C-alpha positions as CSV (number, residue, x, y, z in Angstrom):
1,M,103.3,183.1,104.2
2,S,106.8,181.8,103.5
3,L,109.9,181.7,105.8
4,H,113.2,183.2,104.9
5,A,116.6,181.5,105.4
6,V,120.3,182.5,105.5
7,K,123.4,180.4,105.5
8,I,126.1,180.7,108.2
9,L,129.2,178.6,107.7
10,G,127.3,176.3,105.4
11,I,124.3,175.8,107.7
12,S,120.9,177.2,106.9
13,F,119.0,179.2,109.5
14,T,115.4,180.4,109.4
15,N,115.6,184.2,109.3
16,S,112.0,184.9,110.5
17,S,110.7,186.1,113.8
18,K,109.4,183.6,116.4
19,K,105.9,184.9,115.8
20,E,106.1,184.3,112.1
21,I,107.5,180.8,112.5
22,L,104.7,179.8,115.0
23,E,102.1,181.2,112.6
24,Y,103.6,179.2,109.8
25,I,103.5,175.9,111.9
26,Q,99.9,176.6,113.0
27,K,98.8,177.1,109.4
28,F,100.7,174.0,108.3
29,L,98.9,171.8,110.9
30,F,95.5,173.5,110.1
31,N,95.9,173.2,106.3
32,H,97.3,169.7,106.2
33,P,95.1,167.7,108.6
34,K,95.4,164.7,106.2
35,P,98.3,163.1,104.5
36,V,99.0,164.0,100.9
37,V,99.6,161.7,97.9
38,R,102.8,162.1,95.9
39,N,103.5,160.3,92.6
40,Q,100.6,157.9,93.1
41,Q,102.2,156.7,96.4
42,K,100.8,157.4,99.8
43,S,103.1,159.7,101.8
44,T,102.8,161.7,105.0
45,T,103.0,165.4,105.4
46,I,105.7,166.0,107.9
47,L,107.5,169.2,109.0
48,T,110.9,169.1,110.7
49,I,112.5,171.6,113.1
50,V,116.1,171.6,114.2
51,T,117.9,173.9,116.6
52,P,121.5,174.4,115.4
53,N,124.0,176.0,117.8
54,P,127.7,176.8,117.4
55,E,128.6,173.3,118.6
56,Q,126.4,171.7,116.0
57,V,127.8,173.9,113.3
58,V,131.3,172.8,114.2
59,Y,130.3,169.2,114.2
60,A,128.7,169.6,110.8
61,R,132.0,170.9,109.4
62,R,133.8,167.7,110.1
63,C,130.7,165.4,109.5
64,P,129.0,166.6,106.3
65,W,126.2,164.0,106.6
66,F,125.1,165.9,109.8
67,G,125.2,169.2,108.0
68,E,122.9,167.7,105.3
69,L,120.4,166.6,108.0
70,L,120.3,170.1,109.4
71,N,120.0,171.8,106.0
72,Q,117.2,169.5,104.9
73,A,115.0,170.6,107.9
74,D,112.0,172.8,107.1
75,I,112.8,175.1,110.0
76,A,116.2,175.7,111.7
77,L,116.0,177.9,114.8
78,P,119.1,180.0,115.6
79,D,119.6,178.5,119.1
80,G,122.5,180.4,120.6
81,T,124.0,183.9,121.0
82,G,127.0,182.7,119.0
83,I,124.9,182.2,115.9
84,V,123.4,185.7,116.1
85,L,126.8,187.3,116.7
86,A,128.3,185.4,113.8
87,A,125.5,186.7,111.6
88,K,126.3,190.2,112.6
89,L,130.1,189.7,111.9
90,L,129.5,188.0,108.6
91,K,126.6,190.3,107.6
92,S,128.2,191.5,104.4
93,Q,128.8,187.9,103.3
94,I,125.4,186.5,104.0
95,A,122.8,186.8,101.3
96,N,119.3,188.1,102.3
97,L,120.6,189.5,105.6
98,N,120.2,193.3,106.1
99,D,119.3,195.8,108.8
100,Q,115.6,195.3,108.2
101,K,115.9,191.5,108.6
102,K,118.3,190.7,111.5
103,L,118.7,187.1,112.6
104,E,116.7,186.5,115.8
105,R,117.9,184.2,118.6
106,I,115.2,181.6,119.3
107,P,116.1,179.2,122.2
108,G,114.8,175.7,121.5
109,V,113.3,175.1,125.0
110,G,111.2,178.2,124.8
111,F,110.0,177.4,121.3
112,M,109.1,173.9,122.5
113,N,107.0,175.4,125.2
114,N,105.3,177.6,122.7
115,L,104.4,174.6,120.5
116,V,103.2,172.6,123.5
117,G,101.0,175.5,124.4
118,M,99.6,175.5,120.9
119,A,99.0,171.7,121.1
120,A,97.1,172.1,124.4
121,K,94.9,174.9,123.0
122,E,94.1,173.2,119.7
123,G,93.7,169.7,121.2
124,Y,96.7,168.2,119.5
125,G,98.4,165.2,121.0
126,I,102.1,165.2,121.5
127,G,104.9,162.6,121.9
128,L,108.1,162.9,123.8
129,I,111.1,160.7,123.1
130,G,114.4,160.9,124.9
131,G,116.4,160.5,128.1
132,R,116.7,157.6,130.4
133,G,115.0,156.4,133.6
134,G,111.6,158.0,132.8
135,L,112.9,161.5,132.1
136,A,110.5,161.9,129.2
137,V,107.6,160.8,131.4
138,K,108.5,163.3,134.1
139,T,108.8,166.0,131.4
140,L,105.3,165.2,130.1
141,E,103.9,165.3,133.7
142,C,105.4,168.8,134.2
143,L,104.0,170.0,130.8
144,Q,100.6,168.6,131.6
145,A,100.7,170.5,135.0
146,A,101.5,173.7,133.1
147,Y,99.2,173.3,130.2
148,S,95.6,172.3,131.0
149,G,94.1,169.7,128.7
150,L,97.4,168.6,127.2
151,R,97.4,164.9,126.2
152,G,100.2,162.7,124.9
153,W,102.7,160.0,125.7
154,A,106.4,159.7,126.5
155,E,109.1,157.1,125.8
156,D,112.7,156.7,126.9
157,G,115.2,157.2,124.0
158,P,116.9,154.3,122.3
159,E,120.6,153.4,122.4
160,I,122.4,155.0,119.5
161,E,126.1,154.4,119.0
162,I,128.2,156.3,116.5
163,S,131.4,154.5,115.8
164,N,134.7,155.7,114.3
165,S,136.6,158.7,115.5
166,N,135.6,160.6,112.4
167,D,131.9,160.1,113.2
168,Q,131.1,159.4,109.5
169,I,128.2,157.2,108.6
170,S,129.1,154.1,106.6
171,K,128.8,154.1,102.8
172,K,126.3,151.2,103.0
173,A,124.0,153.1,105.4
174,F,124.4,156.3,103.3
175,E,123.4,154.5,100.1
176,E,120.4,152.9,101.9
177,Q,119.2,156.3,103.2
178,R,119.6,158.0,99.8
179,R,117.9,155.2,98.0
180,H,114.8,154.9,100.2
181,T,114.1,158.4,101.6
182,Q,111.2,160.2,99.9
183,H,110.1,162.9,102.3
184,T,113.4,164.7,102.0
185,N,116.7,164.1,100.3
186,I,118.5,163.2,103.6
187,L,122.2,162.6,103.4
188,N,122.4,163.6,99.7
189,Q,126.1,164.3,99.8
190,S,128.4,165.1,96.9
191,D,130.6,162.3,95.6
192,N,133.8,164.0,96.9
193,V,132.7,163.5,100.5
194,A,134.9,160.8,102.1
195,M,132.7,158.0,103.4
196,E,134.6,156.2,106.2
197,Q,133.8,152.6,107.2
198,S,131.9,153.4,110.3
199,E,128.4,152.8,111.6
200,I,125.5,154.4,113.4
201,N,124.0,151.6,115.4
202,L,120.3,151.9,116.2
203,D,117.8,149.4,117.3
204,K,115.5,149.1,114.2
205,P,112.6,147.4,116.1
206,Y,112.6,150.5,118.4
207,V,112.1,152.7,115.3
208,V,109.3,150.5,114.0
209,R,107.5,150.4,117.4
210,I,107.6,154.1,118.0
211,A,106.8,155.0,114.4
212,E,103.7,152.8,114.7
213,K,102.8,154.4,118.0
214,I,103.0,157.8,116.3
215,R,100.8,156.6,113.6
216,V,98.2,154.9,115.8
217,T,97.9,157.6,118.4
218,G,97.7,160.4,115.8
219,V,99.9,162.8,117.7
220,R,100.6,166.1,115.8
221,M,103.9,167.0,117.4
222,V,106.8,164.8,118.4
223,F,109.7,166.2,120.4
224,V,113.0,164.2,120.4
225,G,115.6,165.0,123.1
226,L,118.7,162.9,122.6
227,G,121.3,165.5,121.8
228,A,122.8,166.1,118.4
229,P,123.4,164.3,116.0
230,K,121.5,161.3,117.5
231,Q,118.1,163.1,117.7
232,E,118.3,164.3,114.1
233,Y,119.3,160.9,112.8
234,L,116.4,159.2,114.8
235,I,113.9,161.7,113.4
236,A,115.2,160.9,109.8
237,Q,114.6,157.2,110.6
238,F,111.0,157.8,111.7
239,I,110.3,159.8,108.6
240,Q,111.7,157.2,106.4
241,Y,109.6,154.5,108.0
242,L,106.4,156.5,108.0
243,S,106.9,157.6,104.4
244,L,107.7,154.1,103.0
245,S,105.8,151.7,105.2
246,P,103.3,149.5,103.4
247,S,100.9,150.2,106.2
248,L,98.5,153.1,106.1
249,P,100.2,156.5,106.4
250,L,99.7,158.9,109.3
251,S,96.1,159.8,109.8
252,Q,97.2,163.4,110.3
253,S,100.2,165.6,109.5
254,C,103.0,165.8,112.1
255,V,105.7,168.2,113.3
256,F,109.0,166.6,114.5
257,M,111.4,168.8,116.5
258,S,114.8,168.0,117.9
259,V,115.1,169.7,121.4
260,G,118.5,168.7,122.8
261,G,118.5,169.0,126.6
262,S,115.1,170.7,126.9
263,F,113.6,167.7,128.8
264,D,116.3,168.2,131.6
265,E,115.2,171.8,132.0
266,I,111.5,171.3,131.8
267,S,111.5,168.4,134.2
268,G,113.6,170.2,136.7
269,R,116.5,167.7,136.5
270,V,118.7,170.7,135.6
271,P,117.8,174.0,137.2
272,G,116.5,176.5,134.7
273,A,118.7,179.5,134.0
274,P,117.7,182.9,135.6
275,A,116.4,185.5,133.2
276,V,119.6,187.5,133.4
277,V,121.6,184.5,132.2
278,N,119.3,184.1,129.2
279,D,119.4,187.8,128.5
280,L,123.1,187.8,128.5
281,G,123.2,184.8,126.2
282,V,125.4,182.7,128.5
283,K,123.1,179.8,129.2
284,W,125.9,177.4,128.1
285,L,127.9,178.6,131.1
286,W,124.9,177.9,133.4
287,R,124.6,174.4,132.0
288,L,128.4,173.9,132.4
289,I,128.3,174.9,136.0
290,H,125.6,172.3,136.8
291,E,127.0,169.7,134.4
292,P,130.8,170.0,134.5
293,W,131.2,167.0,132.2
294,R,130.2,169.2,129.4
295,W,133.5,171.0,129.4
296,R,134.8,169.1,126.4
297,R,131.8,170.0,124.3
298,Q,132.3,173.7,125.1
299,L,135.7,173.6,123.3
300,A,133.6,173.8,120.1
301,L,132.8,177.4,120.9
302,G,136.4,178.4,120.4
303,T,136.5,176.5,117.2
304,F,133.3,178.2,116.0
305,G,134.9,181.6,116.7
306,L,138.0,180.7,114.7
307,L,135.8,179.6,111.8
308,V,133.9,182.9,111.8
309,L,137.2,184.8,112.0
310,K,138.6,182.8,109.1
311,E,135.5,183.5,107.0
312,M,135.9,187.2,107.7
313,M,139.5,187.2,106.7
314,Q,138.9,185.4,103.5
315,K,136.2,187.9,102.6
316,Q,138.7,190.8,103.3
317,E,141.3,189.2,101.1
318,Q,138.8,188.8,98.3
319,D,137.8,192.5,98.5
């Protein structure tokens, strides 16, 4: 079974049902219990999941390196009503999208719970990375209370600083990623993309320590909740280390998923939205009410709408 994808404003989205995607992941873990060997070099079998929403699509428009990270993921869940609505409005411009195959909204937190349930049932260990002050540990405790037999570990997230107002990754860092990454062609940007002199500062010893923990404990799923683009960048660093380390590769294949603020909701730090809020697709408003500091981030919704409108107008002019 293969998954289908469509592109919306330059970002790929997996155009398959939640059931199909879960079956795909289950088969991946079952069929790849051991690492594979590529080009005579030991390499790990890793599957990556991202959850792009309108805010992330807007961010990717001005930061192409982030768009590349999203597009290189194996699975991209349409996490947001705005994405599904954009797909409907841009239907005639999106290849492989028709009435028989509509894009389905798949919230990240719900999908994470589905995967955790799968892990508990199959006996897979999980790892949680993100938050501060023991948030990940609290989240794991809540998950273990909900899913009998679930085992795993949790770690606070690292400090990641993105400098420069343009949020561009430095040319030096870009070249290093492109030269060393084998699992996926991360940050493989075209030459006409402006590379500003900026940096993404990440504690390398943290990456090494956690990557080794992933290797030694043999967890099959790792959930990273730092918010975009930090979580996607951190996952790329883990993959790079695990793929190129002179040490033994992972003893088993692994799924990495970026989950945004899911830890807040699962742990109860932020009240979960009522069913009616989820059904109406205004969970962003619920989060904004409980976390007013998010108001600046929500401005991206307006920008996203304008980008969709511009795309529609350009298509009409071409016709």
